[in-house]
C-alpha positions in Angstrom: 49.1 -142.4 -5.2 51.2 -145.5 -6.6 53.0 -145.0 -10.1 50.5 -147.4 -10.8 47.6 -145.3 -9.8 49.1 -142.5 -11.6 49.4 -143.7 -14.9 45.9 -142.1 -16.3 47.0 -138.9 -15.1 46.1 -136.8 -18.0 42.3 -135.3 -18.5 39.0 -137.3 -19.2 37.9 -135.1 -22.4 34.3 -134.4 -22.1 33.7 -134.4 -18.6 31.8 -131.0 -16.8 33.7 -128.6 -14.8 32.4 -129.7 -11.7 33.1 -133.5 -12.2 36.3 -133.0 -13.6 37.1 -131.1 -10.1 34.7 -133.8 -8.1 37.5 -136.6 -9.9 40.6 -134.8 -9.1 39.6 -134.1 -5.6 38.7 -138.0 -4.7 42.1 -138.7 -6.5 44.4 -136.6 -4.6 42.9 -138.1 -1.6 44.0 -142.0 -3.1 46.7 -143.5 -1.6 48.7 -146.3 -2.3 47.0 -148.7 -0.3 43.5 -148.0 -0.9 42.5 -150.5 -4.0 39.5 -152.3 -5.0 38.7 -156.0 -6.8 38.9 -156.3 -9.9 35.5 -158.0 -10.7 34.3 -153.7 -10.5 36.6 -152.9 -13.1 34.9 -155.6 -15.2 31.4 -154.5 -14.4 32.2 -151.3 -15.5 34.3 -152.8 -18.8 31.6 -155.3 -19.9 28.9 -152.7 -19.3 31.1 -150.3 -21.7 31.5 -153.6 -24.3 27.7 -153.5 -24.8 27.1 -149.9 -24.9 30.1 -148.7 -26.9 32.1 -151.4 -28.2 35.7 -152.4 -28.6 37.1 -148.6 -29.3 35.2 -147.3 -26.2 36.5 -150.2 -23.9 39.8 -149.1 -25.0 39.1 -145.5 -24.6 38.1 -146.2 -20.6 41.1 -148.5 -20.1 43.4 -145.5 -21.4 41.4 -143.6 -18.8 42.3 -146.1 -16.0 46.2 -146.9 -16.7 45.4 -150.3 -16.9 45.1 -152.9 -19.8 42.6 -155.6 -18.2 42.0 -156.7 -14.6 41.4 -160.4 -13.0 38.5 -160.6 -10.6 40.1 -161.0 -7.3 43.1 -159.1 -8.1 43.2 -155.8 -6.3 44.2 -153.0 -8.0 44.6 -149.4 -7.1 41.6 -147.2 -6.4 42.8 -144.4 -8.7 42.7 -146.5 -11.7 38.9 -147.3 -10.6 37.6 -143.8 -10.2 39.2 -142.9 -13.5 37.7 -146.2 -15.2 34.3 -145.3 -13.5 34.3 -141.2 -14.6 35.1 -142.2 -18.1 32.3 -144.7 -18.6 30.0 -142.7 -17.0 30.6 -139.8 -19.1 30.3 -142.4 -22.4 26.9 -144.0 -21.0 25.0 -140.8 -19.4 23.2 -140.2 -22.4 21.7 -144.2 -22.2 21.3 -143.9 -18.4 19.9 -140.4 -17.6 23.4 -138.6 -17.0 26.2 -138.6 -15.2 25.0 -139.8 -12.1 22.4 -142.0 -13.5 25.0 -143.9 -15.6 27.1 -144.2 -11.9 24.2 -145.2 -10.4 23.8 -148.3 -13.0 27.3 -149.2 -12.2 26.8 -149.6 -8.3 23.6 -151.3 -9.4 26.0 -154.4 -11.9 28.6 -153.8 -8.8 26.2 -155.1 -6.6 25.0 -158.2 -8.7 28.3 -159.1 -9.5 29.7 -158.9 -5.7 27.0 -161.1 -4.8 27.9 -163.6 -7.0 31.2 -164.0 -5.8 31.8 -166.4 -2.9 32.0 -163.4 -0.4 28.9 -162.1 -1.6 26.9 -165.6 -1.5 28.2 -166.0 2.4 26.5 -162.4 3.1 23.3 -163.6 1.5 23.1 -166.7 3.7 23.7 -164.7 6.6 21.1 -162.5 5.4 18.4 -165.0 5.3 16.2 -162.8 3.1 16.4 -160.1 5.6 16.7 -156.7 4.4 17.6 -155.6 7.4 19.9 -158.2 8.0 21.7 -157.9 5.2 22.2 -153.8 5.5 23.2 -154.6 9.3 26.4 -157.4 7.6 26.9 -154.7 4.5 30.3 -153.5 6.3 31.8 -156.6 6.2 30.9 -157.0 2.6 32.9 -153.8 1.7 35.6 -155.3 3.9 35.8 -158.0 1.2 36.2 -155.9 -1.8 37.7 -153.2 -0.8 40.7 -152.2 1.5 39.4 -148.6 2.5 36.6 -146.5 4.8 34.8 -147.3 7.3 30.3 -147.7 6.9 27.6 -148.9 9.0 24.0 -148.1 9.8 21.7 -146.3 12.3 18.2 -147.8 12.0 15.3 -145.1 12.3 12.7 -148.0 12.2 12.2 -151.6 10.7 12.4 -150.7 7.3 14.2 -147.7 7.6 17.7 -146.1 8.5 20.4 -144.1 7.5 23.7 -145.7 6.1 27.2 -144.0 6.3 30.2 -144.5 4.6 33.2 -142.5 5.8 36.4 -142.4 3.8 34.9 -144.0 0.7 36.2 -142.5 -2.9 32.6 -143.4 -5.4 30.4 -140.5 -5.1 26.9 -140.7 -3.9 25.2 -142.0 -7.1 27.2 -145.2 -7.4 26.5 -146.2 -4.0 22.7 -145.2 -4.4 22.7 -148.0 -7.1 24.8 -150.6 -4.8 22.5 -150.2 -1.7 19.3 -150.5 -4.0 20.2 -153.7 -5.3 21.2 -155.5 -2.2 18.1 -154.3 -0.8 16.0 -155.7 -3.5 18.4 -159.1 -3.8 17.1 -160.1 -0.4 13.0 -159.0 -1.3 13.1 -155.4 -0.8 10.5 -153.8 -2.3 10.0 -149.9 -3.5 13.7 -149.4 -2.5 14.5 -145.8 -1.7 18.0 -144.7 -1.6 18.9 -140.8 -1.2 22.6 -140.0 -0.5 24.2 -136.6 1.1 27.7 -136.0 0.7 29.0 -135.0 4.1 32.8 -134.2 3.7 35.3 -134.8 0.8 34.7 -139.0 0.8 31.5 -138.9 3.8 28.6 -139.8 2.6 25.2 -140.6 4.5 22.5 -142.5 2.8 18.8 -142.4 3.9 17.1 -146.2 3.2 13.7 -147.3 3.1 11.6 -150.4 1.4 8.5 -151.9 2.1 
């Protein structure tokens, strides 16, 4: 891990023991080459500011080890993990717990990305087809983060299993990202259920109407 990513190395207050252990496992597997775009950081910061004000933002930024983020700069995924876990702890009471807050962050992250130039291109290629969008999501992730492998196995016209290998965020976060992506192109009654298959690997069963 880089020195930059290590600036927030102290424990995050208030995390359950199991959540804290999960965070430390993910941080230990991150390298200096694992980065994410600043727009995802800024989405979390904006949500925290609405719920908790500037004091809450400062607390989460301190956990991340960063002071501010520029949307299309790259920052260490270790910093994003610490920011997101700190924010999920803070926002949990409003969103049904830690996982609920992560899921909400995933929704916001997708909305922010789809508003960007790369996201608009993805929507254009999808042409209002959820299946086409999901099939192209691997390219969207490549434009947003430096790490991981992603793809989909279709089990029907409106059902499939989306896999992520070596992705640092917990399943709840990507349940939110995938649901928001499918809904953005007209999917209704979207169901996304993640199942962790390895320390950084997850499968997501997808369905929609």
